[in-house]
C-alpha positions as CSV (number, residue, x, y, z in Angstrom):
1,X,-1.0,-14.4,-0.7
2,X,-4.3,-15.8,0.2
3,X,-7.1,-15.4,-2.4
4,X,-10.6,-15.6,-0.9
5,X,-13.4,-17.2,-2.8
6,X,-16.8,-15.5,-3.0
7,X,-18.6,-15.7,0.3
8,X,-15.5,-16.4,2.5
9,X,-14.4,-14.5,5.6
10,X,-10.7,-14.3,6.7
11,X,-8.8,-12.8,9.7
12,X,-5.1,-12.6,10.1
13,X,-2.6,-11.6,12.8
14,X,-0.4,-9.4,10.6
15,X,2.5,-9.9,13.1
16,X,2.7,-13.5,11.8
17,X,2.9,-12.4,8.1
18,X,6.5,-12.0,6.9
19,X,7.9,-8.9,5.3
20,X,8.9,-9.4,1.7
21,X,10.9,-7.2,-0.7
22,X,8.5,-5.6,-3.2
23,X,9.1,-6.2,-6.9
24,X,7.7,-2.7,-7.6
25,X,10.8,-0.8,-6.7
26,X,13.8,-0.7,-4.3
27,X,13.2,0.4,-0.7
28,X,9.7,-1.1,-0.4
29,X,8.7,-4.2,1.7
30,X,5.2,-5.6,1.9
31,X,3.2,-8.0,4.1
32,X,0.7,-9.6,1.7
33,X,-2.5,-10.1,3.7
34,X,-5.2,-11.3,1.2
35,X,-6.9,-10.8,-2.1
36,X,-10.7,-10.6,-2.4
37,X,-13.1,-9.3,-5.1
38,X,-10.2,-8.0,-7.3
39,X,-8.5,-6.0,-4.5
40,X,-5.6,-6.8,-2.2
41,X,-4.7,-5.8,1.3
42,X,-1.0,-5.2,2.1
43,X,1.1,-3.5,4.8
44,X,3.7,-1.5,3.0
45,X,7.0,-0.3,4.5
46,X,9.0,2.4,2.7
47,X,12.7,2.9,3.5
48,X,13.9,6.5,3.9
49,X,14.1,8.1,0.5
50,X,12.1,5.4,-1.3
51,X,9.9,6.4,-4.2
52,X,7.0,4.6,-5.9
53,X,7.2,4.9,-9.7
54,X,4.5,7.0,-11.4
55,X,1.3,5.0,-12.2
56,X,-2.3,5.3,-13.1
57,X,-5.0,3.5,-11.1
58,X,-7.2,1.0,-12.8
59,X,-9.2,0.4,-9.6
60,X,-9.6,2.4,-6.5
61,X,-6.6,2.6,-4.1
62,X,-6.9,3.2,-0.3
63,X,-4.0,4.2,1.9
64,X,-3.9,4.7,5.6
65,X,-0.6,5.9,7.2
66,X,0.4,4.0,10.3
67,X,3.9,5.3,11.0
68,X,6.2,8.0,9.6
69,X,5.4,10.4,6.8
70,X,4.2,9.6,3.2
71,X,4.2,12.3,0.6
72,X,1.6,12.1,-2.1
73,X,1.4,14.8,-4.8
74,X,3.3,17.2,-2.5
75,X,1.1,16.7,0.5
76,X,2.7,15.3,3.7
77,X,0.6,12.5,5.2
78,X,1.3,11.7,8.9
79,X,-0.1,8.8,11.0
80,X,-3.9,8.8,10.9
81,X,-4.1,10.4,7.4
82,X,-5.8,8.6,4.5
83,X,-5.4,8.9,0.8
84,X,-8.0,7.6,-1.7
85,X,-7.3,7.4,-5.5
86,X,-10.2,6.9,-7.8
87,X,-9.9,4.8,-11.0
88,X,-8.2,6.8,-13.7
89,X,-6.3,9.0,-11.3
90,X,-2.5,9.2,-11.4
91,X,0.2,9.1,-8.8
92,X,3.2,11.0,-10.2
93,X,5.0,11.7,-6.9
94,X,4.8,9.2,-4.0
95,X,7.8,9.1,-1.7
96,X,8.9,9.0,2.0
97,X,11.8,11.2,3.0
98,X,12.3,9.5,6.4
99,X,10.5,6.1,5.9
100,X,6.9,5.1,6.7
101,X,4.5,2.2,7.0
102,X,1.0,2.3,5.6
103,X,-2.0,0.0,5.0
104,X,-2.8,-0.4,1.3
105,X,-5.9,-1.7,-0.4
106,X,-5.7,-1.8,-4.2
107,X,-5.5,-4.1,-7.2
108,X,-3.0,-6.9,-7.1
109,X,0.1,-6.4,-9.2
């Protein structure tokens, strides 16, 4: 993943960035776009039935659903929906029954 130094600008054609299996959990693939200012940008693809383990946010997290349905804390998020998590908030139930793809901005793992 590219880490940008202070004052740098970067653009990427995400079609050229390869999907990689996520180390976080089975059923997740990511396209690592870049890291800047302590936050990373990724495209995330969840296979049908995939679940993200419960976690607490140290920094803000921003999600924008592109395809499919992502369920966060019992709420179904369809394409065009966004989810924002403030520092200290918890995600106890994040999953996708039928698979989805979303844009994620959060702290690097």
